[in-house]
Each structure stands twice: as C-alpha cells, then as structure tokens.
N, C-alpha and C positions, 0 to 999 in steps of 0.2 A: 505492500500498500503505499509506504513511504517513496516506493518507486514511481510512481503513479503523484506524487507530490500533491499530497490528503497530510494532514498538520498533523502534529501529535497527538495530539488532545479528539480530534478526530477518529484516526484510526485506535487509540483506547476505548473510543466512546462504540464506534464502531464490534471492535471485539468482546467490546461487555454487552453491544446488543445478542450476540451472538451466544453468552452463557447467562440470559434472566437481570442482562444489568451488573455495571461496573463493579459495585459488592459483590460478584463471582466469580468475580477475577483475582488467580492466589502476584498477581504484579501491579504495579500505581505506575502515574503515568507517565511518572520521573523516570519510571524502567527503561518506558518505549519509548524515550529523549536520549540515558544511556545505552541502548542497542546500534539505537541511528549515529547518534557519534559514536562509536565504538566502529565501526560501518565505515563511513571517514574519514576516520585515522587511520586504516589499511590500507587511505587509497593514497594518502598522504605520500606525497617522491617517488608512487608508483604511480601516480595515473594513468599520468604517460605510456608506462609495458602492458597496464591492463587492455587496456584500448588497442593496443598493437596488438594480446594475446586474443582478443575479442575479432580482428579482423585475420589474422590467423584462421581463424577457426574457419573465419564467414570465407577463408578460400575452400577451405577445405570443404566445405558444401555450397559452394560455389565457385566452382574451377573459373569466371570469368572478372570477380571480383576484383577492382585494384585499389590500392595503394599507393601512400608513396609518402613522408615525409623529409622536410631537410631539415636539418641539428645547425646549431652553432657553433665557434670554440674549444667552445668547454662541456659538450654534450650534449646540449638546451635543443628542447622542442624550438624549431624559428614558422614549420608551417607545415603543414600537413591535408593534404585533400583524401577519398576515398568515394569512389563512387561500384555501386551491384555491378554486376554484370547483364542482368537487363535491358539497366541505362543503355549500357555499350550500346549494347544490339538497337532501344527503342531509335539510340541517338541518329541512327545512320538514317530512319527512318524520318523523325521530327526534330531534327538537329539547324533546319533550317534557319531557325531564329530563338536564340536564348536572351532571356535578362540577366544580368548579376548585379547583384545589389551586396554593401561591404555593412547596412547600416546598423544592424543588430551586432547587440554583445551580449552573451545569455552563458557566462561562462563563469568563474573567478579569477579566468586568469585577464580578463577584461578582453580575450581573445576575439573581433571579429566573427557568427559563424555565416560565411557567406556560400550560399548555392545557384550552383545555372543550372535556370527555368527555364521551360520550353512550353510546350501546346501541345499534346496530342487528338485524337482525330475524332477527338470525344467533347477537343475544348477545354480541357480542363488543363490543371501544372501537375507535369508532369520535370520526375526532377532526372540533371545532367549530373546529380557527384554534390561534395560539400566538400570546403575549405574553413579551415582557423587557420586564422592568419597573427603571427605578431605584431607586424608590420605592416604599413599599405603608404610603406614603399615603393620606387618602379623596380624593384629590384625582386621584387615578395610576388606583386607580379607577375613581370617574367618568367622567375619559375613559374610561380599557379598556371599559368595559363601554355605554358613548355607544356607539364605533365597534361594537365585537363586533355589538347591537341592530341600525344602519347596516346591516352586511357581512351580517346576517341576514336582508335588506329589511325589516327595523320588527319582523320578527317576535320574538318572545322568548319562554323557556323555561316552564312552568308549575309546574315544580320545582323546587331549584338547589342543592346540596348540597356545604357547606363546611365549612373550620378556625373555630375559634373567633376568630377576628382582627376583633375594633371595628369598626374600618376600612374594610371589606370591608363588613363590617353596614351601618352605615350604607348607605354608597355604592350596597350592594346597596337594598335603601328607596327612594333618590331613586331610583335609574335604571330597578328590574324592581319598583314597586310591589305589581305582580298577581300577579308571584310566589312562589310557597312559599317561602321561603329556610329547610332545615334546617342541625344543627353535624351534622360527620360524628363517629358516637357512638364510634371508633375512637380518634381522638383525647379523647374525655372522656374513655373507660376508661384509655387509656393515664396522662392524668394522675393518677385516680384511680389509679392502679397506685405511681404516684410517691408521691401523700399520704397513701393509704393499707395501702400497704408492710407496716409492723409489725400491722398489727391487722390487716391479712388471716390472720397468725400466729400471733395472739395469743386471738383468735376465732376458735373454730373456726367450719368451715358460713357465716362471714359470705360472704363470698368468692360459693360459691356461691347462698344467701340474696339478696346485691345482684344479682347477673346477670341469675336466675330473678326479682325481680320487674319491670327492667329489659325482661329480653327475651319472657318467661311471660305480659302485661299484655293484654288486650287492651282493656280499656277503661279511659279515666280514674279511673273511680272505685275498677274494681279497683286500679289502680297504688296510687293516694291510700293506696285501705287497706291493701295490702302494702308499703309504703313503712314508714306509720305501725308495722307487728307487727311489722318488719324493726327499722326501730329502739328499738320498745322491749323487742324480744328479744332485743339482743346490749348493749346500755345504749348509745348513740350520738345518743344527740338532743342533747347537744353540740357534735356533732362541726363542725365548722368547717365543712371539706372538702365533709361530704355536705350541708351547710345549702347551700352554695353552690351544687354540685347538683341539691338538690329544689327550687333557686330561677330555674335556666336550665331548667329539665326541659319546655317547653315547646318548648324550642328546639332539645332532640334526644332525646328520648323519645321509643321505634315506636310510645306506643299514638296517642303525639298526632298524628302523620301515617297512622294505617292506610288510612281513607280515602281520601289523597290514590294519586294514583298516584305511583310513585316509580321501576317496571318493578326492583321488586325488591332494589333500591340507598338502603342507608341507610348507608355510610361514604363515601368516598375513596379506596376501594380501585383502586379502576380509576385513578383518577388515580399513585397507587404504583406499580401493574401497566406504564404506560406508561415514566415515569421513571428502574426495570427496567430497563427493552427500550432504553432511549437511554444510560444510562449506559455499554454498554461500549466507547458508538461516541466519547461527548464526557464533557471532566473539566473542573478549577476554572480550568485552560488553554489551552482553547480558544478560537480566535478568535470571535468571533457568525457571519464567513461559515460555518466549520467548523459549529454549529450546525444554521446555517437548512439547511444540505446533509444532514447527514442527521437533522434531521429531514423537512423533505421525502421521505430512502428509506424514513423508517417507515412516511412518508402511505403513498408508494404500496405500500407490503407491507402497511400496510393493508387500500386497495383493492383489492389483486392477493389479499390470503384471503376477500376478501368475493368474489371471480366467480367463486372457486371454489365456496366453499358454497354458492352460486347453481345452480352449475350440476351438484353434489353433489344440491342439493335435486332440482332438477326431473328429474335421470335418474335416483336412488333411492329407490326405493316400501316408503316403510320397512314392515315383517311388524309383524300385528298382536299382541299381547301379552297381549291377551285376547278373550272374546262379546260384551263393551260397541260397541251401536254407537257411542255418541258417542263413543267409540277408532276407528273408521271416521271420520265426519265429519274426524276432526279433522287426521288424514293423507292428504286430501282439502283443505288450506286451511293446517296451522302448515308452516313450515321445519321441519330438519332438526331443530336446533338445540332449536328451542323444541318440538316433535313428543319428542322425547329425555325433559323434561321435563314434559311430560305427561302421558307413558306411566307415569312414578313414583309421581303421584299418583291414577290407577285403583288403582296397584294398593297406595299407600295406604291407600285407599276403603275396601278389602275387611279391614283390621283394625280399623275400629268396627262399632258397636254403636247400632241405631236402636231409639226408641221416637220416639211418638207423644205430643204435648202436646196441639196443636189438631189434631182433624182435615181434614186435607188441609190445613194451612194449616204448620201449628209443629212443628216437630221436633226431635230431641234424640241429639244425636250424642254419641258415649265416646268414647274409646280408651282405653284398661283399658291396656295393656303396650305397651309395644314393641317391633321384631324387635331393636332392635341398642343401643336404651342398653337397661344396667342403672340400678339404685335411678328405672324408670320413675313420677314421680307422675299417677293418673288425671288427665285432661282434658275436659271438656263443652264443646262448643259446641253454639248454638242454631242452625237453619236455618228459615228465612222461604220459602214455596215457594208454587207458585199455579202451575199445574197448566197451566190453561188461559189465560193471558196469557205462561205460559211463561217467568214471574220465582223466582228465586229467589238468596238474601243469603244469607250467616252473618257471623254472631259475628267469623269472626274476619280478618274484611277482606280478601279473599285477592287475592279478582277484583280489587275496588278500588286493590289495595298491587299485585301485580304485572302484571292484565290475562289473569288465565288461571285460570281457573275452581279451586276449594282439593278439596281430598278428598273435605272434608263434606259440598260440596255435590253432587256427583259422588255418593257412596256414598247423599242422601236423591235422588236425582233418581232413579235406575237402581229405586232402593225403591219409589218411588209411579209406575217402568214413565214416568217421563220421557228416554226409548233415544235421542233428538238435543237434536246438540250446539245450542242456540238461535245466531238471528246477532245479538244482537244481544249475546251473550259471545265473539264474535270479533273481539277486540281490530286492526285493519285495521297494527297496526307489526311484528304475530307472521306474517306471513302469507305467504308465498311471494312476490306480489308488491309489497310493502309499499312498495319503491326503486327502482318502477316510471319514477314523475315523475322523480325524481335523477340517471335515465339518461337525461332527455329530451333533447334537442338543445342549445343554445348562442342555437339564434333562437327556436326552442319558447317558453324560460328567460325570453330579453330580451322576448318579447312581456306575458310572467308579475307578475314582478318588479321592482322598478328605478324610480327617478326616469326622468324621458324624456332627462335628460342621459345616465341612463348606459345608458337601452333602445341610445342610438347611438352608446353606443362602445362596446358590446360590439358591435351588427353592424358595425362599422366597421372590428371586432380581427376580426369568423368573415370577412367578407367578405374582408379580405387575405391571411390562409392561403390562401381560395380563388385568389385571383387570383395570388398567387404561383407555385403552381402547374399553373398555366393559361401564366405566362409565361415561363418552361424549359423547355414545351415549346414554344410558337411562337419562340421564337428560336435554334433547333435549325438550320431553313432559312430559305430568301429566301421561299419556296412559303406554309410558316409562319405568318413575318410578316407579309407581306401578307397572305395571309384575318385573320387576328388584329384589323390593322390598322380592315379595312372591320365587325371585329365587332364593335369597339368603337367604332369610327364611329355607330352601326346604335345600338347600348346606348344610349351618348352623348343622337342625338338623342329618344331617346321617353324616359331618362331625367327628360329639360330638360322633358317638356312631363307629364309624371306631377308637379316639383316644382315648374314656373314658374320654374324659376329660366333664367342664363344658361350661367353657370359650374356645375359641380360640383367643392367641394371640401370635404376634409376635414382641414385645415393644425388645424385647433381641438383635435380630437380626437387627433392625433399627438401637437401638445406640448404634448397633457394627459398626453400618459403618459412624460413627461422632464423629471429633477428641476430644479426652479426655485433651488433651491438647493443647498452643498454643507451637507452637514451631519457633526459634526465626531465623532468617537468618544466615545463616556461615559467617566467618571475611574470609576474604582473603587468600586459600590456599597458604605454601611451598613443594608445593610433589616436590617427589625424578624426576630427573631429568630434576626438569621446567628451562623455555629460556621463557624468552621475546622475541625472537624471532629464531626462526619460533616458532609454535605453536603447532608442532607436528615432530614426522620424517618423513622428504620427499626424496619419493626419488629421484633415479641420474635424473632422467630427468627431475625432478623441482630445483634443487636442484644447490647453484650459484655455476659458474661455482672458480674450486681454482685456484689460485695464480702459476706461471713458477716460480722454483727456478733455483735461474743466479746460483750453481753450477753445480746439476749435472740433471737439466733441470727436476725434478719430476714435473707433478703434484698433486701422487697423495698420497706426502708424509704426508701435511701437515705440513710442516717445508718453510724455511725461507734462503736465503743463510747462516746467521748467526746462524743461528741451521741447517745446512746440517748437516747430519750425513757422508757422507765423506771424508768433510770440519775438523771432528771432528775426524777419525777415524786416 
C-alpha cells in the first residue's frame, strides 16, 4: 500500500478495517511508519543499483528492453534512460512525431523525469522511453538524444515538440539534424501572458487579436500582414516582448508548420497529461526505484488501454452518420477514435458554401457562420482538385498537418461527385492494423533491426525464456529428464554442424547483461528552472490566482501597485 502512495495513517486504518478495527491490530501506527522507514533506509546508497537490478530482470523478461546510464568521474549517476521492447517496436509505426519535456521533477534528487511521448492510432499517448537527467546542459541532452536514437534502432522522428530551452535546441540540431523542431506554443503563450498581462487589460480586444493572428493565419504572408495590422491597431510596435515573439516566430507559430505532419499536436500537452497521471503516485520525496516502478506501471496501463481499443475497434462497427460514401470507406480502415474525428469533419463540411473559381480545378469554400461560436468571422479556403488523378489539397493544410482530410476538401469532393476516399489520403498510422508490426515476435524483430551483437543478444534471451519452461517440465520425473537429455544431445550435434563450432556457449551474452561496476546514487541536482513549488509548470486551470493590481486593476501583469507600469509611466 505504501508503494501506491497511501499515507501511513490510511494504511493503518485499512489494515484495521480487515480485522474489525484498529484496536484488534497487534501493532500501532508508529510501527507501520517504522517498517516504511526501514524499507527506505535500505535504499539509501543503493537506489541506482536497485533500479539497475530491476532493469536487468526486465531485460530477461523482455529481450528488447533497453537501458543505458552515464556516470561522472566519481562513479555517481549523471543520466539514465530506459524503454521497453514494445515501445521500441511501436516507434517504427508511430515515431514520426514526439513531444519531449523536462519540466517535471518527481524524485528526491530533483532530477527531471523526461518522457518521450507520441500518439498512437487511437489518438492516445504512447511512451517512447524515459530519462532522468542530473543536468539540463547541452552535453546531457546530446547524450540522451544519441542514446534514444540508438534505442530506436537508429530511426529519428520527423518532428519533435519541446519547450524553448536553448540547450535542448542546440542538442537537437546536433543529434537530429533532419528532424523538424517546434517549440511548444503553450509555453510561448504562457510567457506572453506574464509579460503582456497588463496590456491585455488596458488594450481592449488585444488578447483576442493576438490569438487570432497566431492561430487563424493559414499562410506566412497572412500571418505577417495580420501581425503588422495588430501592432498598428493597438500601438504596440515598440513592445519588447512582442518583438521577441516575432523574432522567434518560425520556431512556434502554427502557420510555419502547417505543411508538416504533427498529428495535430502544437503543444507539449501530452507531456503535461503524462505528468499529471504520474504525480498521483510519485513526488519530490520518491526514490529513483519508486519512480521506475510507477513509470513501468503506467506504461503497462497504456499498453492495456491500447489493447482494449484494438479489440473495441475490431468488434464495433461504426454507425454511419451521413449518406457520404467517403464515410463508409473511412469506417473500413480507420480506428474507432480516428473515425469519430473524421465524422466531425464530414458534419462540418455541410456548413460551407462552394464557389467554382477555375472549372474542375479550383474551388472557394466559405464558412459564413458557425453553430457554436458567437461573433464568428467568415473564413474562406481555397481547394485544388483533380478528379481524374484523385488529387485534392486545401489552403488550410489540414491533411498535411493532421493526416486526415479537412472538412473543406470533403465539401469540394462531394461537390464534384468524387465520392470515395482515395488511398493516397489514408495514412497508415491511423488505420486499424497500424500497430501490426509492433506486435510481432521478438525473433522476427531481431532479424530486422539492431546490430549483429544486439540481434545475438535478443536471440539468446528469447531462447533462454523458452528453454527455462522446458527445464521445469524435464525435471519433474526421471523419464522426462532422460528424454530431455537425449533431445539436448541431438540438438547439440545438429547445431555444431550448422555453426561449425565444437562448443556452444553464450557466456559472452550472459556477462554482457550484468552490471560491470557499482554506480553510486546521484547528488541533489540544481537543474535550470528548478522551483521548490510547484515542481512543474502548471496550466492556467491549476495555477494560483494572481493578485489584483490596485492601480490598473490587472490580474495578469505579475505586478502590484508599487511596480505598476502605469504608475511608473
């Protein structure tokens, strides 16, 4: 129960409830505390080693389980990374886009827990490994990204979303030069709220205009023009923070990434979601071993959820919500969650009006009103289409960014009687069988990925698991024992003929899977951005309400009456 983060008093009460009340227990609440304290003392100085022993055991159970560590000159842990075999395989299918975040500190060493997170074919979180870093310096990120790519069989993501950490940016350019790096839009807007809070209150409509030009610009030229008009309208051309935001616009503004697949992700919100689920079980007093255990439980839960969704997708036949044949085609290939999103697009397609600009080639789709958004500003999109070649593209770049046809494209396709969903617009990663490869056996995977040495290790560990079950059966009786010996001798002769060796041994592989040195626990880290409270960046819904300034009435400027910019001016 302690492992599940249940308080000592609650543990005592729960045990008492099983025996008719705490009065019937032969121990006191203090005794429970002493047992827990004794357990924690056993980990002092052996936290890292205990975690590594656990990893060794995981590797025996899962031949593709991967972990690596980096130590300092004193033999203390600097950085550690681990990932299970299924995640390594899943990365081959869903590793096109990942988010990476180091803002959550969940252990007594103040080492950030940094997960690599993607999205699977059910639009759910999927973990591609975890790291704990003692330093958020460039050299640490370089080691981590190199180790991560190695664990993913050399495959790099096509795109990655992180915060605006400069050390991280340098490391990504060095290790992942072909990966598109995007800064988390939520972090950018959070900083904007801190610096521009007073202006939000003083300049009516400015906050809405800022968000509109950022989120509703569908081309670089449209954004540039909208930004200039916004600054001119509100008289903010000399604002320092807006200048900084504009200078880094190509790193975070959506329009600069609309033609790149991001699985509809623009922020590290998936990392935030992962952090919130883990904080229930671990905190800044947790040992590394406890963090590892609960991370693994979370990973197992994710795989179980994926399996449940796979079953639901195969069993349930989605009901058609329209007479569009394109919906019927989509139902046959997309997963349940993806199909739900596609249905929304079909429904939204009915809102637009189509005007032909160039016969059978270019159409204008205008959304004049929205059923749920008040004060809707009409929007116009240009859709190019070639019915014979089954080609369609929209100025919103919806398919390029999300991997699903947008409502504007669907509207025009229906208008020109292009009723079926072209195969070229069915992205494999959203299909029912998208994870078929990641479910294949270790033996099949060992023949496809990894170095020769790694393939040998995987084959050895896989065979070891198979043989152990045979040994149990062979040792149950004398007859079974004798028969198994005969089988072994025959197999040995056959293998010697195949390999040309006189002796068959795997001592090298076995020794490679045992720790070669004792790694000491790390000291308490002083990472960049470290806070005592809170231990992670909180979304606005969780943040403490700010105080109101007595001069300008602002709650967003991060100032008071003494430091109010209105008073200073």
